MARLO-660779 format. One line per field, with one value per atom (N, C-alpha, C, O, CB): x, y, z; residue number from 0. Coordinates in steps of 0.1 Angstrom, whole numbers, plus 2048, in hexadecimal, padded with zeros to 3 digits. Atoms other than C-alpha are relative to their C-alpha. Glycine has a CB too. Layout:
REM MARLO-660779
u = c(X | ...)
v = c(Y | ...)
w = c(Z | ...)
sero = c(NUM | ...)
***
This chain:
REM MARLO-660779
u = c(7F2 | 22D | 803 | 806 | 80D | 7F9 | 235 | 7FF | 808 | 800 | 804 | 21F | 803 | 803 | 7EF | 7FE | 227 | 810 | 811 | 7FA | 7F1 | 24F | 7FD | 7FC | 805 | 807 | 244 | 7FF | 804 | 7F9 | 807 | 231 | 80C | 811 | 7F6 | 7F5 | 24F | 80E | 817 | 801 | 7F2 | 26B | 7F5 | 7F7 | 80B | 805 | 251 | 805 | 80C | 7E8 | 7FB | 24E | 811 | 817 | 7F6 | 7EF | 276 | 7FF | 7FB | 80F | 7FB | 27D | 7F4 | 7F5 | 809 | 808 | 261 | 805 | 803 | 7ED | 801 | 26C | 813 | 818 | 7FD | 7F5 | 28D | 800 | 806 | 805 | 806 | 27E | 800 | 806 | 7F1 | 800 | 276 | 808 | 813 | 7FC | 7FA | 285 | 809 | 805 | 7F2 | 7FF | 29B | 7FF | 801 | 809 | 804 | 294 | 7F7 | 7F4 | 809 | 810 | 271 | 804 | 80E | 7F1 | 7FB | 270 | 7F3 | 7E8 | 803 | 80A | 262 | 804 | 80F | 7FC | 7F9 | 267 | 80D | 810 | 7F9 | 7F0 | 28D | 800 | 809 | 813 | 809 | 27A | 7FB | 7F7 | 7F4 | 80D | 268 | 807 | 80B | 7F3 | 7FA | 277 | 7F4 | 7F9 | 7FE | 809 | 25A | 7F5 | 7ED | 7FC | 805 | 249 | 7F6 | 7EF | 7FA | 80A | 234 | 7F1 | 7ED | 806 | 812 | 20D | 7F6 | 7EB | 7F2 | 806 | 209 | 80A | 80C | 7EB | 7FA | 21D | 7FC | 7F6 | 806 | 807 | 214 | 814 | 81F | 7F2 | 7F0 | 232 | 7F8 | 7ED | 80A | 800 | 230 | 80B | 817 | 805 | 7F8 | 241 | 804 | 7FD | 7FA | 804 | 24B | 80E | 819 | 7FA | 7F8 | 25B | 80D | 80C | 7FD | 7F5 | 27D | 80D | 818 | 805 | 7F8 | 292 | 812 | 815 | 7FA | 7F1 | 2B8 | 80E | 809 | 802 | 7FC | 2D3 | 802 | 803 | 80E | 7FE | 2D8 | 7F5 | 7F4 | 806 | 80E | 2B4 | 7F4 | 7E9 | 80A | 807 | 2A3 | 7F9 | 800 | 801 | 808 | 287 | 803 | 802 | 7F7 | 801 | 28D | 7F4 | 7F2 | 80B | 808 | 270 | 806 | 80E | 7F2 | 7FD | 274 | 7F8 | 7F2 | 808 | 809 | 262 | 801 | 809 | 7FC | 7FB | 261 | 7F2 | 7E7 | 7FD | 804 | 257 | 7F9 | 800 | 80D | 801 | 244 | 7F7 | 7ED | 7F6 | 807 | 236 | 7F7 | 7FD | 80B | 805 | 218 | 7FB | 7F6 | 7FC | 80A | 209 | 811 | 811 | 7F6 | 7EF | 233 | 801 | 808 | 80D | 803 | 223 | 7F1 | 7ED | 802 | 812 | 1FE | 801 | 7FB | 7F4 | 800 | 204 | 805 | 802 | 807 | 7FE | 212 | 7F9 | 801 | 816 | 80B | 1F9 | 7EC | 7E3 | 805 | 80B | 1DA | 803 | 80F | 7FB | 801 | 1D4 | 805 | 806 | 7EF | 7FE | 1E0 | 7F4 | 7EC | 811 | 811 | 1C5 | 802 | 7F9 | 7EB | 7F7 | 1D7 | 810 | 816 | 807 | 7F3 | 1F5 | 80D | 819 | 7FF | 7F5 | 208 | 800 | 80B | 7F8 | 801 | 1FB | 80C | 815 | 7ED | 7FF | 20A | 814 | 81E | 7F5 | 7F4 | 229 | 805 | 810 | 803 | 7FB | 22E | 807 | 813 | 7FA | 803 | 229 | 80F | 817 | 7E7 | 7F3 | 247 | 806 | 810 | 803 | 7F8 | 259 | 803 | 80F | 7FE | 806 | 254 | 804 | 810 | 7E9 | 801 | 254 | 819 | 821 | 7EE | 7EF | 27D | 808 | 812 | 802 | 7F2 | 287 | 802 | 80B | 801 | 7FE | 27D | 809 | 811 | 7F4 | 7F8 | 288 | 80D | 811 | 800 | 7F5 | 2AB | 80A | 816 | 800 | 7FB | 2AF | 7FE | 804 | 7FC | 801 | 2A2 | 805 | 802 | 7EC | 7F8 | 2B8 | 7F7 | 7FE | 80B | 806 | 29C | 7F6 | 7F3 | 7F3 | 803 | 290 | 7ED | 7E5 | 803 | 813 | 26A | 7F6 | 7EA | 7FE | 80B | 259 | 801 | 7FB | 806 | 804 | 263 | 7FA | 7F5 | 809 | 808 | 258 | 7F3 | 7EC | 808 | 80D | 23A | 7FB | 7EF | 7FE | 806 | 233 | 800 | 7F5 | 80A | 800 | 23F | 7F1 | 7ED | 80F | 7FE | 22E | 7E9 | 7DF | 80F | 812 | 208 | 7FF | 806 | 7F9 | 809 | 1EF | 7F4 | 7EE | 7FB)
v = c(802 | 476 | 811 | 81B | 7EE | 7F3 | 493 | 80A | 812 | 803 | 7F5 | 4AC | 807 | 813 | 7FE | 7FE | 4AD | 803 | 810 | 7F7 | 7FE | 4AE | 80D | 813 | 7FA | 7FB | 4C8 | 810 | 81B | 7F7 | 7F5 | 4DB | 805 | 810 | 7F8 | 7FF | 4D7 | 806 | 80B | 7F2 | 7F4 | 4E8 | 80E | 818 | 7FC | 7EE | 505 | 809 | 812 | 800 | 7F3 | 50F | 801 | 80B | 7FF | 7FB | 505 | 80B | 815 | 7F4 | 7F3 | 51E | 80F | 81A | 7FE | 7F0 | 539 | 800 | 80B | 801 | 7F8 | 538 | 808 | 811 | 7F2 | 7F8 | 540 | 810 | 819 | 7FA | 7F4 | 55E | 80A | 815 | 7FE | 7FA | 56D | 809 | 808 | 7FD | 7F6 | 589 | 7F6 | 7EB | 80B | 804 | 582 | 808 | 802 | 7FB | 7F6 | 5A0 | 805 | 807 | 80B | 7F8 | 5B1 | 814 | 81B | 7FA | 7F1 | 5D7 | 7FD | 7F8 | 80D | 7FF | 5DF | 807 | 80B | 7F7 | 7F9 | 5F7 | 7FB | 7EF | 803 | 80A | 5F2 | 801 | 7FD | 807 | 801 | 5F7 | 7F5 | 7F3 | 808 | 80E | 5D6 | 7F5 | 7EC | 7FD | 80F | 5BF | 7F0 | 7E7 | 801 | 80A | 5A5 | 7FA | 803 | 802 | 803 | 591 | 807 | 80C | 7F2 | 7F1 | 5A8 | 7F6 | 7EB | 80D | 809 | 5A1 | 800 | 7FB | 80F | 804 | 5A6 | 80B | 817 | 806 | 803 | 59E | 7FD | 7F2 | 7FB | 803 | 5A5 | 7FF | 802 | 816 | 7FF | 59D | 804 | 7FF | 7ED | 7F2 | 5B7 | 803 | 802 | 807 | 7FF | 5BE | 80E | 812 | 7F8 | 7F0 | 5E3 | 803 | 7FF | 80C | 7FD | 5F6 | 80D | 818 | 7FC | 7FE | 601 | 809 | 803 | 7F3 | 7F8 | 620 | 7F8 | 7F4 | 819 | 805 | 616 | 811 | 81C | 7F6 | 7F6 | 631 | 809 | 816 | 7FC | 7F8 | 636 | 806 | 80D | 7F8 | 7F3 | 643 | 7F5 | 7FA | 811 | 80B | 622 | 7FA | 7F2 | 7FC | 809 | 60F | 7F0 | 7EA | 802 | 80A | 5EE | 7F6 | 7F8 | 7FE | 806 | 5D2 | 7F7 | 7EF | 7FA | 80A | 5C1 | 7FB | 804 | 803 | 801 | 5AB | 800 | 7F9 | 7F6 | 7F7 | 5BA | 7F6 | 7F1 | 819 | 809 | 5AA | 80A | 815 | 7FB | 7ED | 5C8 | 7FB | 7F4 | 80D | 802 | 5C5 | 80D | 817 | 7FE | 7F7 | 5DD | 808 | 814 | 7FD | 7FC | 5E2 | 80C | 814 | 7EA | 7F3 | 5F9 | 807 | 80F | 801 | 7F7 | 60E | 80B | 814 | 7F9 | 7FB | 618 | 80A | 810 | 7FB | 7F4 | 637 | 806 | 812 | 804 | 7F1 | 646 | 7F5 | 7F4 | 807 | 800 | 635 | 800 | 7FB | 7F0 | 7F6 | 649 | 80C | 810 | 802 | 7F0 | 66C | 805 | 7FE | 807 | 7FB | 684 | 80A | 80F | 808 | 7F0 | 69F | 807 | 80F | 7FC | 7F4 | 6B2 | 807 | 806 | 7F4 | 7F6 | 6C9 | 7F4 | 7F3 | 814 | 807 | 6B1 | 7F5 | 7F4 | 7FB | 80C | 692 | 802 | 7F9 | 7FE | 7FD | 6A0 | 800 | 7FA | 80A | 7FC | 6AB | 7F3 | 7EF | 80C | 80B | 689 | 7FD | 7FD | 7FA | 80F | 672 | 80A | 802 | 7FD | 7FC | 68B | 7FF | 7FC | 808 | 806 | 685 | 7EE | 7ED | 806 | 80F | 661 | 7FC | 7F9 | 801 | 801 | 65D | 804 | 7FE | 819 | 7F8 | 672 | 7F2 | 7ED | 811 | 804 | 659 | 7EF | 7E7 | 804 | 808 | 63E | 7FA | 7F2 | 7FC | 7FE | 643 | 7FB | 7F2 | 80B | 7FF | 648 | 7F4 | 7F4 | 80D | 80C | 627 | 7F5 | 7EA | 7FE | 811 | 60E | 805 | 800 | 7F7 | 7FD | 61F | 7FF | 7F9 | 7F7 | 7FD | 627 | 810 | 816 | 7ED | 7F0 | 646 | 800 | 7F7 | 80A | 7F9 | 655 | 7FD | 7FA | 819 | 805 | 64D | 7F2 | 7F0 | 7FF | 80D | 629 | 7F6 | 7EB | 7FC | 809 | 61E | 807 | 803 | 7FF | 7FA | 633 | 7F3 | 7F1 | 816 | 809 | 619 | 7F6 | 7F1 | 7FD | 80E | 5FA | 7FF | 7F6 | 802 | 805 | 602 | 803 | 802 | 814 | 803 | 606 | 7F7 | 7EF | 806 | 80E | 5F0 | 7FF | 7F5 | 7FC)
w = c(7FA | CE2 | 7F8 | 7FE | 7FB | 804 | CC6 | 804 | 809 | 7F6 | 7FE | CCA | 813 | 816 | 7FC | 7F6 | CF0 | 7FD | 7FE | 809 | 808 | CE4 | 802 | 80C | 7EF | 801 | CD5 | 808 | 808 | 802 | 7F2 | CEF | 806 | 802 | 80F | 7F9 | D07 | 7FB | 802 | 803 | 804 | CF0 | 800 | 806 | 7EA | 802 | CE7 | 812 | 815 | 7FC | 7F7 | D0B | 804 | 804 | 80E | 7FD | D16 | 7F6 | 7FC | 7FB | 801 | CFF | 7FE | 7F8 | 7F2 | 7FA | D09 | 80C | 813 | 802 | 7F2 | D28 | 800 | 806 | 810 | 805 | D1C | 7FC | 802 | 7F5 | 806 | D08 | 80B | 808 | 7FB | 7FC | D29 | 806 | 800 | 802 | 7F8 | D3E | 80C | 811 | 806 | 7F4 | D59 | 80A | 814 | 800 | 7F4 | D70 | 7FD | 7F1 | 803 | 803 | D76 | 7FF | 803 | 815 | 7FE | D71 | 807 | 805 | 7F3 | 7F7 | D95 | 805 | 801 | 808 | 7F8 | DB0 | 802 | 800 | 80C | 800 | DB8 | 80F | 815 | 7F7 | 7F1 | DDC | 804 | 810 | 800 | 7FD | DDC | 800 | 7F8 | 7F4 | 7FA | DF3 | 7F9 | 7F2 | 819 | 801 | DEE | 7F5 | 7F1 | 808 | 811 | DCE | 7FD | 805 | 7FC | 803 | DBA | 7FD | 7FA | 7EB | 7FE | DBF | 7EF | 7EB | 80F | 811 | D96 | 7F5 | 7F2 | 7FF | 807 | D7F | 7F6 | 7F5 | 804 | 813 | D54 | 7FE | 804 | 7F2 | 80F | D38 | 7F4 | 7F0 | 7FA | 802 | D26 | 7F1 | 7F4 | 80F | 80B | CFD | 7FB | 7F1 | 7F7 | 804 | CF7 | 7FC | 7FF | 80E | 800 | CE7 | 803 | 7FF | 7FB | 7F8 | CF7 | 7FB | 7F9 | 803 | 809 | CE7 | 80C | 818 | 801 | 7FF | CE8 | 803 | 802 | 7EC | 7FE | CF0 | 7EE | 7EC | 809 | 80C | CC6 | 7FA | 7F0 | 7F6 | 804 | CC8 | 7F5 | 7F3 | 7F1 | 7FF | CBB | 803 | 80A | 801 | 7FC | CC3 | 801 | 7F6 | 7F9 | 802 | CCD | 806 | 812 | 803 | 7F2 | CDA | 806 | 801 | 7FE | 7F7 | CF8 | 808 | 80E | 805 | 7F6 | D0E | 812 | 819 | 7FD | 7F0 | D32 | 809 | 806 | 800 | 7F0 | D53 | 807 | 807 | 80B | 7FD | D63 | 80C | 80A | 7F1 | 7F4 | D89 | 800 | 804 | 80D | 801 | D84 | 809 | 808 | 7FA | 7F6 | DA1 | 80B | 815 | 80B | 7FB | DAD | 7FE | 803 | 7FE | 807 | D90 | 800 | 7F8 | 7F8 | 801 | D99 | 802 | 7F9 | 809 | 7FC | DA6 | 7F5 | 7F2 | 80D | 80F | D84 | 7F8 | 7EF | 7F7 | 80C | D6E | 802 | 7FB | 7F7 | 7FE | D81 | 7FB | 7FA | 80F | 805 | D74 | 80D | 818 | 7FC | 7F0 | D8F | 7FE | 7F6 | 804 | 801 | D98 | 80A | 80D | 804 | 7F6 | DB1 | 7F5 | 7EA | 815 | 804 | DAC | 807 | 803 | 80A | 7F2 | DCA | 7F4 | 7ED | 814 | 807 | DB5 | 7F1 | 7F1 | 7FC | 807 | D93 | 807 | 802 | 7FB | 7FF | DA5 | 805 | 800 | 808 | 7FF | DB6 | 7F9 | 7FB | 800 | 809 | D9A | 7F4 | 7EF | 7F6 | 804 | D86 | 805 | 7FE | 7FC | 7FB | DA0 | 803 | 801 | 809 | 7FD | DA7 | 7EC | 7E7 | 808 | 814 | D7D | 7FC | 7F5 | 7F5 | 7FF | D81 | 805 | 800 | 810 | 7FB | D9A | 7FD | 800 | 813 | 800 | D90 | 7EF | 7EE | 805 | 80B | D6B | 7FF | 7F8 | 7FD | 7FF | D77 | 80A | 80C | 805 | 7F9 | D8B | 7FA | 7FA | 80B | 80B | D73 | 7F2 | 7E7 | 7FD | 80A | D5C | 7F1 | 7E9 | 801 | 80F | D3A | 80A | 814 | 7F7 | 7FE | D32 | 806 | 806 | 7ED | 7F6 | D45 | 7F3 | 7F6 | 806 | 80E | D1B | 809 | 813 | 7EA | 7FF | D1F | 80D | 80D | 7FC | 7F5 | D41 | 801 | 80A | 810 | 7FC | D3F | 7F2 | 7F3 | 7FD | 80F | D1D | 807 | 80A | 7F0 | 7F5 | D35 | 80B | 812 | 80C | 7EC | D50 | 7FA | 800 | 816 | 806 | D3A | 7FD | 7F6 | 7F4 | 800 | D3E | 7FA | 7FA | 80C)
sero = c(0 | 0 | 0 | 0 | 0 | 1 | 1 | 1 | 1 | 1 | 2 | 2 | 2 | 2 | 2 | 3 | 3 | 3 | 3 | 3 | 4 | 4 | 4 | 4 | 4 | 5 | 5 | 5 | 5 | 5 | 6 | 6 | 6 | 6 | 6 | 7 | 7 | 7 | 7 | 7 | 8 | 8 | 8 | 8 | 8 | 9 | 9 | 9 | 9 | 9 | 10 | 10 | 10 | 10 | 10 | 11 | 11 | 11 | 11 | 11 | 12 | 12 | 12 | 12 | 12 | 13 | 13 | 13 | 13 | 13 | 14 | 14 | 14 | 14 | 14 | 15 | 15 | 15 | 15 | 15 | 16 | 16 | 16 | 16 | 16 | 17 | 17 | 17 | 17 | 17 | 18 | 18 | 18 | 18 | 18 | 19 | 19 | 19 | 19 | 19 | 20 | 20 | 20 | 20 | 20 | 21 | 21 | 21 | 21 | 21 | 22 | 22 | 22 | 22 | 22 | 23 | 23 | 23 | 23 | 23 | 24 | 24 | 24 | 24 | 24 | 25 | 25 | 25 | 25 | 25 | 26 | 26 | 26 | 26 | 26 | 27 | 27 | 27 | 27 | 27 | 28 | 28 | 28 | 28 | 28 | 29 | 29 | 29 | 29 | 29 | 30 | 30 | 30 | 30 | 30 | 31 | 31 | 31 | 31 | 31 | 32 | 32 | 32 | 32 | 32 | 33 | 33 | 33 | 33 | 33 | 34 | 34 | 34 | 34 | 34 | 35 | 35 | 35 | 35 | 35 | 36 | 36 | 36 | 36 | 36 | 37 | 37 | 37 | 37 | 37 | 38 | 38 | 38 | 38 | 38 | 39 | 39 | 39 | 39 | 39 | 40 | 40 | 40 | 40 | 40 | 41 | 41 | 41 | 41 | 41 | 42 | 42 | 42 | 42 | 42 | 43 | 43 | 43 | 43 | 43 | 44 | 44 | 44 | 44 | 44 | 45 | 45 | 45 | 45 | 45 | 46 | 46 | 46 | 46 | 46 | 47 | 47 | 47 | 47 | 47 | 48 | 48 | 48 | 48 | 48 | 49 | 49 | 49 | 49 | 49 | 50 | 50 | 50 | 50 | 50 | 51 | 51 | 51 | 51 | 51 | 52 | 52 | 52 | 52 | 52 | 53 | 53 | 53 | 53 | 53 | 54 | 54 | 54 | 54 | 54 | 55 | 55 | 55 | 55 | 55 | 56 | 56 | 56 | 56 | 56 | 57 | 57 | 57 | 57 | 57 | 58 | 58 | 58 | 58 | 58 | 59 | 59 | 59 | 59 | 59 | 60 | 60 | 60 | 60 | 60 | 61 | 61 | 61 | 61 | 61 | 62 | 62 | 62 | 62 | 62 | 63 | 63 | 63 | 63 | 63 | 64 | 64 | 64 | 64 | 64 | 65 | 65 | 65 | 65 | 65 | 66 | 66 | 66 | 66 | 66 | 67 | 67 | 67 | 67 | 67 | 68 | 68 | 68 | 68 | 68 | 69 | 69 | 69 | 69 | 69 | 70 | 70 | 70 | 70 | 70 | 71 | 71 | 71 | 71 | 71 | 72 | 72 | 72 | 72 | 72 | 73 | 73 | 73 | 73 | 73 | 74 | 74 | 74 | 74 | 74 | 75 | 75 | 75 | 75 | 75 | 76 | 76 | 76 | 76 | 76 | 77 | 77 | 77 | 77 | 77 | 78 | 78 | 78 | 78 | 78 | 79 | 79 | 79 | 79 | 79 | 80 | 80 | 80 | 80 | 80 | 81 | 81 | 81 | 81 | 81 | 82 | 82 | 82 | 82 | 82 | 83 | 83 | 83 | 83 | 83 | 84 | 84 | 84 | 84 | 84 | 85 | 85 | 85 | 85 | 85 | 86 | 86 | 86 | 86 | 86 | 87 | 87 | 87 | 87 | 87 | 88 | 88 | 88 | 88 | 88 | 89 | 89 | 89 | 89 | 89 | 90 | 90 | 90 | 90 | 90 | 91 | 91 | 91 | 91 | 91 | 92 | 92 | 92 | 92 | 92 | 93 | 93 | 93 | 93 | 93 | 94 | 94 | 94 | 94 | 94 | 95 | 95 | 95 | 95 | 95 | 96 | 96 | 96 | 96 | 96 | 97 | 97 | 97 | 97 | 97 | 98 | 98 | 98 | 98 | 98 | 99 | 99 | 99 | 99 | 99 | 100 | 100 | 100 | 100 | 100)
***
């Protein structure tokens, strides 16, 4: 009984530590099919890095995870990365770190 109580306390505190919102494409309207939780170091405005637990919808960023093979693909990836980082209010480097699987 004591171990069951301890387990429930641990699980309930772990749930509170999970992020409320997930890093996903702002245009997503359906539930994410490939969701992961990941700890990453994100930079703050003061310039220091802070470790955070992020919920990431990996399927939304698949096009940024595969290497570009043509100039058109490279340009599309750069433009998409710039757009997403602005919409998600994070640096391009932080976004790339977060979606790295």
